[in-house]
SESEVEX-693797 format. One line per field, with one value per residue (C-alpha): residue number from 1; z, y, x negated. Coordinates in pm, whole numbers, plus 50000, padded with zeros to 5 digits. Each point is the difference from the previous one (the first is absolute). Example, Ala and Ser with C-alpha at 12.3 -4.5 7.8 and 13.67 -1.06 7.14 Angstrom:
// residues 2
voza	1 / 2
Z	50780 / 49934
Y	49550 / 50344
X	48770 / 49863
***
This chain:
// residues 564
voza	1 / 2 / 3 / 4 / 5 / 6 / 7 / 8 / 9 / 10 / 11 / 12 / 13 / 14 / 15 / 16 / 17 / 18 / 19 / 20 / 21 / 22 / 23 / 24 / 25 / 26 / 27 / 28 / 29 / 30 / 31 / 32 / 33 / 34 / 35 / 36 / 37 / 38 / 39 / 40 / 41 / 42 / 43 / 44 / 45 / 46 / 47 / 48 / 49 / 50 / 51 / 52 / 53 / 54 / 55 / 56 / 57 / 58 / 59 / 60 / 61 / 62 / 63 / 64 / 65 / 66 / 67 / 68 / 69 / 70 / 71 / 72 / 73 / 74 / 75 / 76 / 77 / 78 / 79 / 80 / 81 / 82 / 83 / 84 / 85 / 86 / 87 / 88 / 89 / 90 / 91 / 92 / 93 / 94 / 95 / 96 / 97 / 98 / 99 / 100 / 101 / 102 / 103 / 104 / 105 / 106 / 107 / 108 / 109 / 110 / 111 / 112 / 113 / 114 / 115 / 116 / 117 / 118 / 119 / 120 / 121 / 122 / 123 / 124 / 125 / 126 / 127 / 128 / 129 / 130 / 131 / 132 / 133 / 134 / 135 / 136 / 137 / 138 / 139 / 140 / 141 / 142 / 143 / 144 / 145 / 146 / 147 / 148 / 149 / 150 / 151 / 152 / 153 / 154 / 155 / 156 / 157 / 158 / 159 / 160 / 161 / 162 / 163 / 164 / 165 / 166 / 167 / 168 / 169 / 170 / 171 / 172 / 173 / 174 / 175 / 176 / 177 / 178 / 179 / 180 / 181 / 182 / 183 / 184 / 185 / 186 / 187 / 188 / 189 / 190 / 191 / 192 / 193 / 194 / 195 / 196 / 197 / 198 / 199 / 200 / 201 / 202 / 203 / 204 / 205 / 206 / 207 / 208 / 209 / 210 / 211 / 212 / 213 / 214 / 215 / 216 / 217 / 218 / 219 / 220 / 221 / 222 / 223 / 224 / 225 / 226 / 227 / 228 / 229 / 230 / 231 / 232 / 233 / 234 / 235 / 236 / 237 / 238 / 239 / 240 / 241 / 242 / 243 / 244 / 245 / 246 / 247 / 248 / 249 / 250 / 251 / 252 / 253 / 254 / 255 / 256 / 257 / 258 / 259 / 260 / 261 / 262 / 263 / 264 / 265 / 266 / 267 / 268 / 269 / 270 / 271 / 272 / 273 / 274 / 275 / 276 / 277 / 278 / 279 / 280 / 281 / 282 / 283 / 284 / 285 / 286 / 287 / 288 / 289 / 290 / 291 / 292 / 293 / 294 / 295 / 296 / 297 / 298 / 299 / 300 / 301 / 302 / 303 / 304 / 305 / 306 / 307 / 308 / 309 / 310 / 311 / 312 / 313 / 314 / 315 / 316 / 317 / 318 / 319 / 320 / 321 / 322 / 323 / 324 / 325 / 326 / 327 / 328 / 329 / 330 / 331 / 332 / 333 / 334 / 335 / 336 / 337 / 338 / 339 / 340 / 341 / 342 / 343 / 344 / 345 / 346 / 347 / 348 / 349 / 350 / 351 / 352 / 353 / 354 / 355 / 356 / 357 / 358 / 359 / 360 / 361 / 362 / 363 / 364 / 365 / 366 / 367 / 368 / 369 / 370 / 371 / 372 / 373 / 374 / 375 / 376 / 377 / 378 / 379 / 380 / 381 / 382 / 383 / 384 / 385 / 386 / 387 / 388 / 389 / 390 / 391 / 392 / 393 / 394 / 395 / 396 / 397 / 398 / 399 / 400 / 401 / 402 / 403 / 404 / 405 / 406 / 407 / 408 / 409 / 410 / 411 / 412 / 413 / 414 / 415 / 416 / 417 / 418 / 419 / 420 / 421 / 422 / 423 / 424 / 425 / 426 / 427 / 428 / 429 / 430 / 431 / 432 / 433 / 434 / 435 / 436 / 437 / 438 / 439 / 440 / 441 / 442 / 443 / 444 / 445 / 446 / 447 / 448 / 449 / 450 / 451 / 452 / 453 / 454 / 455 / 456 / 457 / 458 / 459 / 460 / 461 / 462 / 463 / 464 / 465 / 466 / 467 / 468 / 469 / 470 / 471 / 472 / 473 / 474 / 475 / 476 / 477 / 478 / 479 / 480 / 481 / 482 / 483 / 484 / 485 / 486 / 487 / 488 / 489 / 490 / 491 / 492 / 493 / 494 / 495 / 496 / 497 / 498 / 499 / 500 / 501 / 502 / 503 / 504 / 505 / 506 / 507 / 508 / 509 / 510 / 511 / 512 / 513 / 514 / 515 / 516 / 517 / 518 / 519 / 520 / 521 / 522 / 523 / 524 / 525 / 526 / 527 / 528 / 529 / 530 / 531 / 532 / 533 / 534 / 535 / 536 / 537 / 538 / 539 / 540 / 541 / 542 / 543 / 544 / 545 / 546 / 547 / 548 / 549 / 550 / 551 / 552 / 553 / 554 / 555 / 556 / 557 / 558 / 559 / 560 / 561 / 562 / 563 / 564
Z	96373 / 49650 / 49754 / 49894 / 49634 / 50086 / 50197 / 49711 / 49840 / 50338 / 50056 / 49647 / 50050 / 50332 / 49855 / 49690 / 50220 / 50197 / 49700 / 49681 / 50100 / 49878 / 49947 / 49772 / 50191 / 50231 / 49836 / 50025 / 50350 / 50184 / 49788 / 49931 / 49799 / 49741 / 49980 / 49925 / 49751 / 49822 / 49981 / 49842 / 49744 / 49915 / 49932 / 49785 / 49797 / 49954 / 49946 / 50245 / 50262 / 50153 / 50127 / 50233 / 49969 / 50164 / 49857 / 49752 / 50260 / 50112 / 50284 / 50241 / 50280 / 49877 / 49765 / 49709 / 50086 / 50116 / 49675 / 49788 / 50191 / 49943 / 49629 / 49982 / 50199 / 49764 / 49704 / 50149 / 50162 / 49842 / 50138 / 50319 / 50368 / 49936 / 49757 / 50247 / 50287 / 49830 / 50011 / 50372 / 50073 / 49799 / 50151 / 50348 / 49924 / 49908 / 50335 / 50182 / 49810 / 50078 / 50368 / 49978 / 49835 / 50264 / 50273 / 49837 / 49960 / 50350 / 50196 / 49858 / 49770 / 50267 / 50096 / 49635 / 49935 / 50303 / 49927 / 49641 / 50117 / 50266 / 49743 / 49751 / 50240 / 50226 / 49973 / 49856 / 49719 / 49880 / 50027 / 49851 / 49763 / 49840 / 49972 / 49689 / 50190 / 50012 / 50329 / 49839 / 49756 / 50285 / 50231 / 49725 / 49902 / 50357 / 50097 / 49692 / 50128 / 50343 / 49845 / 49785 / 50310 / 50199 / 49703 / 49930 / 50350 / 50100 / 50298 / 49765 / 49886 / 49688 / 49662 / 49735 / 49801 / 50308 / 50084 / 49640 / 50005 / 50326 / 49851 / 49695 / 50223 / 50203 / 49679 / 49896 / 50348 / 49949 / 49680 / 50205 / 50280 / 50004 / 50222 / 50274 / 49763 / 50031 / 50322 / 50237 / 49872 / 50015 / 50351 / 50103 / 49861 / 50187 / 50323 / 49936 / 49943 / 50333 / 50172 / 49848 / 50133 / 50349 / 50022 / 49888 / 49669 / 49814 / 50060 / 50046 / 49902 / 49706 / 49882 / 50040 / 49796 / 49736 / 49967 / 49891 / 49680 / 50032 / 49713 / 49766 / 50127 / 49959 / 49660 / 49859 / 50145 / 49836 / 49667 / 50014 / 50126 / 49882 / 49627 / 50071 / 50264 / 49759 / 49720 / 50200 / 50134 / 49649 / 49865 / 50276 / 50052 / 50352 / 50110 / 50068 / 50194 / 50215 / 50084 / 50070 / 50222 / 50178 / 50053 / 49997 / 50168 / 50215 / 50064 / 50092 / 50234 / 50168 / 50071 / 49967 / 49662 / 49920 / 50367 / 50010 / 50337 / 50295 / 50320 / 50065 / 50061 / 49651 / 49825 / 50281 / 49973 / 49620 / 50004 / 50258 / 49762 / 49672 / 50105 / 50138 / 50050 / 50041 / 50230 / 50283 / 50105 / 49916 / 50350 / 50064 / 49666 / 50093 / 50339 / 49841 / 49733 / 50272 / 50183 / 49683 / 49958 / 50355 / 49937 / 49983 / 49799 / 49669 / 49757 / 49675 / 50174 / 50220 / 49704 / 49803 / 50275 / 50033 / 49628 / 50022 / 50312 / 49825 / 49699 / 50219 / 50199 / 49684 / 49850 / 50312 / 50174 / 49703 / 49943 / 50371 / 49982 / 49692 / 50040 / 49748 / 50087 / 49792 / 50059 / 49671 / 50072 / 50211 / 49778 / 49884 / 50364 / 49989 / 49842 / 50289 / 50251 / 49837 / 50021 / 50369 / 50061 / 49823 / 50213 / 50312 / 49884 / 49882 / 50329 / 50192 / 49795 / 50051 / 50373 / 49959 / 50210 / 50050 / 50156 / 50094 / 50226 / 49971 / 49866 / 50236 / 50370 / 50223 / 49717 / 49785 / 50229 / 49985 / 49620 / 49988 / 50250 / 49822 / 49658 / 50119 / 50143 / 49696 / 49755 / 50209 / 49982 / 49625 / 49927 / 50220 / 49797 / 49678 / 50138 / 50118 / 49650 / 49862 / 50249 / 49898 / 49636 / 50088 / 50173 / 49789 / 49650 / 50066 / 50154 / 49699 / 49761 / 50172 / 49935 / 49657 / 49846 / 50139 / 49944 / 50034 / 50377 / 49942 / 49934 / 50376 / 49957 / 49871 / 50360 / 50068 / 49790 / 50243 / 50298 / 49867 / 49910 / 50353 / 50143 / 49766 / 50057 / 50378 / 49999 / 49792 / 50224 / 50314 / 49847 / 49935 / 49623 / 49938 / 49629 / 49948 / 50202 / 49768 / 49697 / 50133 / 50037 / 49642 / 49859 / 50201 / 49891 / 49633 / 50021 / 50207 / 49800 / 49669 / 50112 / 50131 / 49682 / 49739 / 50158 / 50269 / 49806 / 49692 / 50190 / 50156 / 49662 / 49824 / 50262 / 49905 / 49632 / 49845 / 49728 / 49903 / 50024 / 49788 / 49738 / 49974 / 49970 / 49746 / 49787 / 49967 / 49801 / 49935 / 50176 / 50179 / 50367 / 50263 / 50378 / 50233 / 50235 / 49993 / 49751 / 50150 / 49825 / 49975 / 49782 / 49765 / 49964 / 49954 / 49777 / 49777 / 49909 / 50129 / 50266 / 50023 / 50340 / 50070 / 50276 / 50021 / 49969 / 49684 / 49849 / 50083 / 49819 / 49691 / 49985 / 50028 / 49758 / 49732 / 49974 / 49947 / 50134 / 50274 / 50318 / 50317 / 50315 / 50332 / 50349 / 50203 / 50250 / 49726 / 49866 / 50180 / 49833 / 49646 / 50019 / 49873 / 49712 / 49828 / 49677 / 49911 / 49878 / 50205 / 50286 / 50229 / 49789 / 50269 / 50359 / 50042 / 50357 / 50131 / 50302 / 50186 / 50130 / 49670 / 49633 / 49652 / 49802 / 49624 / 49842 / 49637 / 49748 / 50008 / 49717 / 49699 / 50007 / 50357 / 50048 / 50300 / 50329 / 50258 / 50311 / 50346
Y	51274 / 50086 / 49705 / 49870 / 50082 / 50371 / 49994 / 50059 / 50280 / 50171 / 49993 / 50127 / 50282 / 50105 / 49984 / 50193 / 50280 / 50035 / 49953 / 50129 / 50304 / 50309 / 49784 / 50252 / 50310 / 50056 / 50075 / 49744 / 50047 / 49952 / 49895 / 49637 / 50045 / 50246 / 49819 / 49667 / 50162 / 50190 / 49680 / 49821 / 50277 / 49977 / 49628 / 50078 / 50266 / 49805 / 49658 / 49856 / 49802 / 49847 / 50288 / 50243 / 50363 / 50324 / 50342 / 49849 / 49801 / 49639 / 49942 / 49730 / 50034 / 49763 / 49705 / 50061 / 49829 / 50326 / 50163 / 49721 / 50034 / 50376 / 49955 / 49817 / 50280 / 50264 / 49802 / 50003 / 50344 / 50207 / 50157 / 50134 / 49927 / 49755 / 49803 / 49990 / 49878 / 49778 / 49684 / 50042 / 50048 / 49696 / 49778 / 50114 / 49903 / 49662 / 49991 / 50060 / 49713 / 49771 / 50091 / 49896 / 49671 / 49926 / 50059 / 49763 / 49739 / 50019 / 50079 / 50059 / 50226 / 50260 / 50039 / 50030 / 50272 / 50204 / 49964 / 50113 / 50304 / 50085 / 49983 / 50207 / 50279 / 50055 / 50323 / 49863 / 49817 / 50340 / 50138 / 49715 / 49881 / 50342 / 50065 / 49955 / 49797 / 49636 / 49941 / 49894 / 49751 / 49856 / 49966 / 49830 / 49754 / 49903 / 49963 / 49783 / 49783 / 49978 / 49899 / 49736 / 49865 / 49988 / 49837 / 49743 / 49904 / 49647 / 49780 / 49825 / 50331 / 50218 / 49843 / 50068 / 50205 / 50201 / 50074 / 50105 / 50238 / 50154 / 50039 / 50178 / 50246 / 50063 / 50046 / 50276 / 50152 / 50001 / 50198 / 50243 / 50079 / 49766 / 49708 / 50076 / 49872 / 49650 / 49996 / 50123 / 49774 / 49706 / 50107 / 50005 / 49649 / 49875 / 50153 / 49824 / 49671 / 50048 / 50063 / 49684 / 49801 / 50148 / 49961 / 49638 / 50066 / 49864 / 49698 / 50203 / 50321 / 49824 / 49867 / 50340 / 50172 / 49728 / 50048 / 50361 / 49900 / 50307 / 49896 / 50001 / 50340 / 50156 / 49841 / 50122 / 50347 / 50014 / 49890 / 50290 / 50275 / 49915 / 50072 / 50367 / 50024 / 49838 / 50232 / 50321 / 49881 / 49938 / 50326 / 50215 / 49813 / 49903 / 50361 / 49956 / 49677 / 50148 / 50315 / 49818 / 49722 / 50172 / 50343 / 49952 / 49658 / 49941 / 50371 / 50071 / 49703 / 50080 / 50370 / 50268 / 50170 / 50342 / 50047 / 49707 / 49844 / 49879 / 49797 / 49659 / 50187 / 50150 / 49731 / 49943 / 50370 / 49987 / 49703 / 50161 / 50294 / 49810 / 49739 / 50265 / 49986 / 49622 / 50044 / 50100 / 49633 / 49955 / 49910 / 49781 / 49826 / 49916 / 49862 / 49802 / 49853 / 49893 / 49831 / 49812 / 49881 / 49865 / 49799 / 49620 / 49784 / 50123 / 50077 / 50180 / 50327 / 49998 / 49908 / 50293 / 50249 / 49852 / 50053 / 50361 / 50062 / 49864 / 50221 / 50313 / 49905 / 49958 / 50338 / 50214 / 49832 / 50034 / 50369 / 50076 / 49880 / 50215 / 50326 / 50176 / 50002 / 50118 / 49940 / 49818 / 49736 / 49792 / 50038 / 49634 / 49907 / 50183 / 49713 / 49776 / 50275 / 50049 / 49627 / 49983 / 50303 / 49823 / 49688 / 50215 / 50175 / 49680 / 49826 / 50299 / 50016 / 49629 / 50018 / 49750 / 49962 / 50322 / 50031 / 49632 / 50013 / 49708 / 50104 / 49782 / 49996 / 50252 / 50078 / 50124 / 50298 / 50086 / 49985 / 50241 / 50236 / 50010 / 50034 / 50289 / 50187 / 49938 / 50120 / 50306 / 50096 / 49928 / 50225 / 50270 / 49968 / 50043 / 50319 / 50120 / 49943 / 50212 / 50274 / 49989 / 50043 / 50281 / 50188 / 49893 / 50068 / 50367 / 50054 / 49836 / 50198 / 50328 / 49927 / 49835 / 50071 / 50320 / 50015 / 49626 / 49995 / 49875 / 49655 / 49950 / 49902 / 49664 / 49914 / 49987 / 49682 / 49768 / 50179 / 49932 / 49645 / 49941 / 50112 / 49775 / 49700 / 50049 / 50005 / 49682 / 49833 / 50099 / 49866 / 49661 / 50047 / 49947 / 49927 / 50342 / 50163 / 49840 / 50110 / 50356 / 49983 / 49873 / 50277 / 50269 / 49867 / 50009 / 50348 / 50152 / 49858 / 50092 / 50360 / 50032 / 49856 / 50157 / 50337 / 50095 / 49884 / 50186 / 50324 / 49985 / 49915 / 50297 / 50236 / 49901 / 50084 / 49816 / 49844 / 50318 / 50225 / 49783 / 49944 / 50374 / 50078 / 49723 / 50142 / 50333 / 49853 / 49693 / 50135 / 49749 / 49929 / 49978 / 49970 / 50129 / 49745 / 49737 / 49899 / 49950 / 49701 / 50182 / 50266 / 49730 / 49834 / 50315 / 50176 / 49693 / 50034 / 49937 / 50253 / 50101 / 50005 / 50310 / 49988 / 50351 / 50362 / 50025 / 49715 / 50195 / 50309 / 49801 / 49817 / 50312 / 50194 / 49731 / 49926 / 50284 / 49792 / 49818 / 49890 / 49950 / 49840 / 50085 / 49881 / 50314 / 49897 / 50039 / 50335 / 50206 / 49792 / 50085 / 50326 / 50198 / 49754 / 50097 / 50187 / 50323 / 49941 / 49688 / 50004 / 49771 / 49877 / 49793 / 49888 / 49649 / 49899 / 49653 / 49804 / 50096 / 50345 / 50108 / 50042 / 49977 / 50309 / 49987 / 50251 / 50109 / 50274 / 50113 / 49845 / 50228 / 49974 / 50123 / 49752 / 49826 / 50080 / 50000 / 49795 / 50148
X	35592 / 49878 / 50020 / 49660 / 50059 / 49999 / 49675 / 49760 / 50209 / 50031 / 49624 / 49934 / 50252 / 49843 / 49647 / 50107 / 50134 / 49678 / 49770 / 50162 / 50207 / 49810 / 49690 / 49833 / 50110 / 49702 / 49667 / 49722 / 49858 / 49674 / 49700 / 50088 / 50320 / 49866 / 49666 / 50170 / 50236 / 49722 / 49795 / 50296 / 50047 / 49629 / 50049 / 50303 / 49821 / 49675 / 50156 / 49746 / 50196 / 49687 / 49785 / 50181 / 49893 / 50105 / 49924 / 49757 / 49803 / 50003 / 50243 / 49884 / 50255 / 50274 / 50057 / 50238 / 50331 / 50158 / 49890 / 50148 / 50326 / 50000 / 49939 / 50332 / 50165 / 49861 / 50131 / 50351 / 50022 / 49722 / 49682 / 50154 / 50055 / 50283 / 49786 / 49712 / 50221 / 50258 / 49789 / 49932 / 50369 / 50110 / 49732 / 50106 / 50359 / 49854 / 49816 / 50330 / 50162 / 49707 / 50034 / 50366 / 49906 / 49736 / 50258 / 50245 / 49729 / 49854 / 50318 / 50349 / 50202 / 50080 / 49634 / 49900 / 50258 / 49905 / 49627 / 50049 / 50198 / 49741 / 49722 / 50201 / 50096 / 49699 / 49805 / 49676 / 50180 / 50121 / 49646 / 49798 / 50270 / 50040 / 49625 / 49789 / 49739 / 49884 / 50186 / 50329 / 49842 / 49792 / 50301 / 50203 / 49728 / 49912 / 50367 / 50044 / 49716 / 50166 / 50333 / 49832 / 49827 / 50325 / 50175 / 49729 / 49882 / 50102 / 49904 / 49760 / 49851 / 50010 / 50047 / 49738 / 50252 / 50094 / 49637 / 49933 / 50298 / 49880 / 49653 / 50142 / 50187 / 49684 / 49803 / 50239 / 49967 / 49622 / 50054 / 50211 / 49757 / 49704 / 49896 / 50256 / 50268 / 49856 / 49799 / 50271 / 50283 / 49759 / 49901 / 50367 / 50048 / 49692 / 50134 / 50330 / 49820 / 49824 / 50333 / 50143 / 49707 / 50020 / 50378 / 49989 / 50174 / 49696 / 49782 / 49681 / 49823 / 49843 / 50335 / 50167 / 49728 / 50007 / 50376 / 49940 / 49815 / 49779 / 49768 / 50300 / 50115 / 49656 / 49938 / 50330 / 49949 / 49658 / 50147 / 50246 / 49769 / 49648 / 50050 / 50060 / 49728 / 49755 / 50111 / 49960 / 49664 / 49872 / 50142 / 49844 / 49675 / 50108 / 50055 / 50373 / 49951 / 49725 / 50194 / 50324 / 49868 / 49713 / 50158 / 50376 / 50014 / 49691 / 49946 / 50362 / 50014 / 49670 / 50061 / 50269 / 50013 / 50149 / 50092 / 50243 / 49921 / 50207 / 50004 / 50158 / 50328 / 49999 / 50204 / 50254 / 50079 / 50008 / 50238 / 50228 / 50044 / 49988 / 50257 / 50238 / 50299 / 49965 / 49701 / 50236 / 49976 / 49631 / 49884 / 50305 / 49943 / 49641 / 50103 / 50282 / 49770 / 49757 / 50289 / 50098 / 49641 / 49998 / 50314 / 49970 / 50020 / 49857 / 50282 / 50064 / 50091 / 49691 / 49782 / 50140 / 49923 / 49651 / 49933 / 50117 / 49790 / 49691 / 50071 / 50027 / 49691 / 49791 / 50091 / 50026 / 49708 / 49765 / 50068 / 49987 / 49640 / 49933 / 49814 / 50225 / 50369 / 50295 / 50373 / 50052 / 49737 / 50240 / 50307 / 49972 / 50081 / 50335 / 50199 / 49897 / 50081 / 50340 / 50066 / 49909 / 50222 / 50285 / 49946 / 50033 / 50318 / 50167 / 49924 / 50131 / 50320 / 50062 / 49934 / 49720 / 49685 / 49804 / 49655 / 49991 / 50308 / 50245 / 50344 / 50205 / 50089 / 49827 / 49760 / 50286 / 50062 / 49632 / 50010 / 50293 / 49841 / 49667 / 50163 / 50215 / 49704 / 49782 / 50262 / 50085 / 49632 / 50003 / 50299 / 49848 / 49676 / 50200 / 50154 / 49658 / 49862 / 50281 / 49922 / 49633 / 50103 / 50240 / 49718 / 49702 / 50134 / 50085 / 49656 / 49833 / 50218 / 49916 / 49633 / 50000 / 50341 / 50157 / 50373 / 50050 / 50036 / 50356 / 49849 / 50015 / 50367 / 49875 / 49919 / 50374 / 50026 / 49815 / 50154 / 50350 / 49898 / 49875 / 50334 / 50198 / 49774 / 50008 / 50381 / 50025 / 49743 / 50189 / 50323 / 49843 / 49967 / 49626 / 50043 / 50158 / 49723 / 49742 / 50202 / 49997 / 49622 / 49961 / 50223 / 49823 / 49659 / 50094 / 50153 / 49719 / 49712 / 50165 / 50054 / 49644 / 49848 / 50228 / 50081 / 49749 / 49694 / 50120 / 50052 / 49654 / 49848 / 50158 / 49862 / 49644 / 50028 / 49701 / 50213 / 50185 / 49695 / 49772 / 50272 / 50062 / 49631 / 49943 / 50282 / 49820 / 49715 / 49786 / 49693 / 49775 / 50056 / 49729 / 49977 / 49735 / 49839 / 50277 / 50270 / 50350 / 50160 / 50333 / 49835 / 49870 / 50340 / 50207 / 49749 / 50006 / 49633 / 49650 / 49903 / 49634 / 49828 / 49791 / 49740 / 49852 / 50117 / 49789 / 50202 / 50317 / 49872 / 49900 / 50333 / 50216 / 49780 / 49977 / 50371 / 50249 / 50290 / 49812 / 50172 / 49797 / 50148 / 49836 / 50078 / 50076 / 49733 / 49739 / 50121 / 49732 / 49730 / 50103 / 50192 / 49699 / 49956 / 50327 / 49919 / 50180 / 50352 / 50059 / 50242 / 50197 / 50291 / 50172 / 49971 / 50134 / 50086 / 49923 / 50122 / 49685 / 49911 / 49847 / 50087 / 49852 / 49906 / 50030 / 49763 / 49970 / 50068 / 50365 / 50204 / 50038 / 50379 / 50024 / 50280 / 49851 / 50171 / 49725 / 50065 / 49947
***
């Protein structure tokens, strides 16, 4: 057993591996990362930390907490990928530590350690925690609220100070991503109050709700968040508030936006992948948690599982009902999922009750039989995940990053881990089997995030291409039809949006060092609009089956090496 004093350093070390190794290696990806980073740089350059803008226009998609966090990262690491992502990575390390603390508070030291490690080394932590998006600040603030609730909840209810602290955390979460930062944690607490009333742990529904001190939570959250919301509303004449709430909250919930839709099975599938490798026991964990909730009488352990179940139900249930679905929406539920996973593993390692079967007498044999079968399936699932990686990465590399098919060897890590864990399990050493899983998780996720992602990123070339083109001259940049956020960030300037072929001709004619970016799908629309002397300077591949063309007069030095 690992002494308790080493638990926090071990979790920090595991999280640092998955989150900090080669953090700035891959270029900013998708649209969200470069858009957030460019918005933060606009705040830095203008000195206006209240009104978010992107490419010279008001940005209504997100509140500013992620930008404020990135400003600190830029101050430490410079105007680059590391600076944009550092705050997310550090906050995610904090989320892993909070998960550990919640486990210690609700259960015991072993559960806290395992939950912290599961949170630190699952696949989505490496994705969301290394991304320059609001997801990491939201996950940290909401997990902080959950820890404060677990720490402050007493049979007689929350104290006023505890409720105020929870409200402050939710207020910060509201500055990270809007009303969900307050509404969904409060919804989870209300669900928990209802469970307490039904289970007999509270005198009545009214008493259970009163114990939550919701007016204090909401008042404190408003005190933290409303000054900025009022400021941006006044500064933009209500335009930001209208766009954010009506379009990016009500609109996203009511209907799919930007093609991001899904069925009721969307998030179970997302969680099975995002929680990997720990998701190898996902179904068993759910069944086990249900068995704990059925146990009588009400106790601290059962109450802890009930709180975590309510937390998961609030986040996953709400976004399952949403028209727009994205994997990161349910990341705030991952700490609770990691904690329930840890409860399952600790109970299994101790030979305790599983799936509601008594651990003594005739029931003991049934426990052992069920546990053996479940864990054999789990280790087989770990090996199957490794096989999927071994096959899938080379296929993906052949399409998007030719020459990197060797990345398929990473699939051998979970396959080897499954063999080692299976052997320890068969030898009656469950603690060593769990340790093998933790080591494999850390190694696999670190390699995928730090090595595989970097190789795929370099094959796309947006960062290198734009930097090389920008170095040939200060000519103005423009894009036809749409403006890719990555072009704005890496060009380091405002990029004009051109809507017609005539606009293209005027732009390239008026500026001798002009640079025009065109989606390859739109090339036939504007090819005839290129004035004499202008040519395709570069073709920048993307992850999709297309590329960007950069058009302009050739640089006078002739030093630019044209890309294929």
